[in-house]
C-alpha positions, 0 to 999 in steps of 0.5 A, a space after each residue: 584287096 582280094 575278094 570275090 568277083 562280080 560280073 558287072 554285065 549280068 550281076 552274077 557272082 564268081 568264086 574266083 578272087 579278084 585283085 583290086 590292088 592292080 595299078 591300072 585300076 582294073 579288077 584282075 582275077 587272082 589265081 587260086 592255088 591248085 593244091 593245099 599248102 605244104 603246111 596243111 600236109 605237114 599238119 595232117 602227118 603230125 596230127 595222125 602221128 600224135 593221134 596214133 601215139 594217143 591211141 597206142 596208149 589207150 589200146 590196153 583200156 579200149 582194145 583195137 576195135 574201138 581205136 578205129 572210132 578215135 581215128 574216125 573222129 580225127 578224120 572228122 576234125 581234120 575235115 573241119 580245119 584242113 583242105 580236101 587233099 590233107 584230109 584224104 591224107 589223114 584218112 589214108 594214114 589213119 587207116 594204114 596206122 590202124 591196120 599196121 599198129 593195132 589190128 592183129 597181127 601187129 606190125 604187118 599190113 596183113 589182116 587174118 580175121 575176115 571181120 577185121 578185114 571187113 571192119 578195115 575196108 568199112 573204116 577206110 570207105 567211111 574215113 574217105 567219105 567223111 573227110 571228103 564231105 567235111 572238106 566240101 562243107 568247109 569249101 561251101 562255107 568259104 564260098 558263102 562268106 565270099 558271096 557275102 563279102 561281094 554283096 557287101 562290097 556291091 552294096 557299099 559301091 552302090 551307096 557311094 555312087 548314090 552319095 556322089 550323085 546326091 552331092 553332085 545334085 546339091 552343087 547345082 
C-alpha cells in the first residue's frame, strides 16, 4: 500500500509516499517521479492542437485578439488536470500558436504593432502565472488528501491497538 508517511518519533507528517507492501514489514519511502509522465506532455500537445483548430475556426467571428482569452482558458483548464511541466508547455505552445497563426502578419513570429507585442507579452506572462498557480493549487489539494489519508490511517491504527489491548485485558 502506498500512502503518506508518518514519523513515529514526533508524529509529523511527510508528503513522501510510504510503501507498506515491503516484505520485511518496514515502511519504506517510495520515490516520487521527478518529471510528469510522458502521457501528460502528449495530452498537453494534443490539447493545444485541438484548441488551436477550434480557435482557427472561430477567428472570423471573434477576431484574433479574443482568441487569446480562449487560449488562456485552455491554460487554466490544463492547470486543473495536468502537472506543472505540462501546464507550462501548454502556456508556451498556446502563446506561440497565437503569435504564429493569429497575430498579423500570419505565419511568422514577427509582431508588427506595438499593442500586439504588448498583448502577446502580457498574455505569455499571464499564461505562465495562471498555469503555475493552478498547478500549485492542484499539488496542495493532493497533499491535503494525503494528509487526510495519513490521519485516517493513524486513527485506524490507534483503534486497532486499543481493541487489541481491550481483548488482551478481557482474557486475563
